[in-house]
C-alpha positions in Angstrom: 0.1 33.7 -4.4 -1.5 31.0 -6.5 -4.8 29.2 -6.6 -4.9 26.0 -8.7 -6.3 22.5 -9.0 -2.9 21.4 -10.5 -0.8 19.0 -8.6 2.3 19.9 -10.6 2.0 23.6 -10.0 2.5 22.9 -6.3 6.2 22.0 -7.1 6.8 25.3 -8.9 5.2 27.3 -6.1 7.6 25.9 -3.6 10.6 26.7 -5.8 9.3 30.2 -6.3 8.6 30.5 -2.6 4.9 31.4 -3.0 1.9 30.0 -1.2 -0.6 28.0 -3.2 -4.2 27.1 -2.3 -4.9 23.8 -4.0 -8.5 23.4 -4.9 -8.6 19.7 -4.4 -9.2 17.1 -1.6 -5.8 15.5 -2.1 -2.4 16.1 -3.6 0.4 14.0 -5.1 2.8 16.5 -3.4 2.2 16.1 0.3 5.7 17.3 1.1 4.6 20.9 0.9 1.3 20.8 2.8 1.4 23.1 5.7 4.3 25.2 4.3 3.8 26.3 0.7 0.5 24.5 -0.1 -2.9 24.1 1.6 -5.6 21.8 0.4 -9.0 23.6 0.2 -12.1 22.0 -1.1 -14.0 24.1 -3.6 -16.3 26.7 -2.3 -16.1 29.8 0.0 -13.2 28.4 1.9 -10.9 29.2 -1.0 -11.8 32.9 -0.9 -11.5 33.0 2.8 -8.0 31.5 2.8 -6.9 33.8 -0.1 -8.1 36.9 1.7 -6.3 35.8 4.9 -3.0 35.4 2.9 -3.6 38.8 1.1 -4.0 40.6 4.5 -0.4 39.8 5.3 1.2 38.7 2.0 4.6 40.3 2.7 5.1 38.5 6.0 3.9 35.2 4.4 6.5 35.6 1.6 9.2 36.4 4.2 8.4 33.2 6.1 8.3 31.1 2.9 11.6 32.5 1.7 13.3 30.7 4.6 11.8 27.3 3.9 13.7 25.1 1.5 11.8 23.5 -1.4 11.8 19.7 -1.1 12.1 19.7 -4.9 15.4 21.5 -5.2 16.5 25.1 -5.7 15.4 25.6 -9.4 19.0 25.7 -10.6 19.3 22.2 -12.0 19.5 23.3 -15.7 22.2 25.9 -14.9 24.3 23.3 -13.2 23.8 20.9 -16.1 24.9 23.5 -18.6 27.9 24.3 -16.5 28.9 20.7 -16.3 28.5 20.2 -20.1 30.7 23.3 -20.7 33.3 22.0 -18.3 33.3 18.6 -19.9 33.6 20.1 -23.4 36.5 22.3 -22.3 38.3 19.3 -20.9 37.7 17.3 -24.1 39.4 20.1 -26.0 
């Protein structure tokens, strides 16, 4: 579980299948609101949300594991390396 004010970290949280409380009033990554991310303005609401998540973190992780990340599966670099190796092998 993460708490951050970083818009970019929202992407990584979805690939890692972890919930993130975003301490902001808006996000550049609305695709994950309601699934991996929740906007929470600064203040006591952050602690309340985090405590709710901690009370049943295992079940939350299970639920998130089934939701695909809108940003991919985190394997782009492995696919690129495989393709470079394949192309190099063909070139001889």
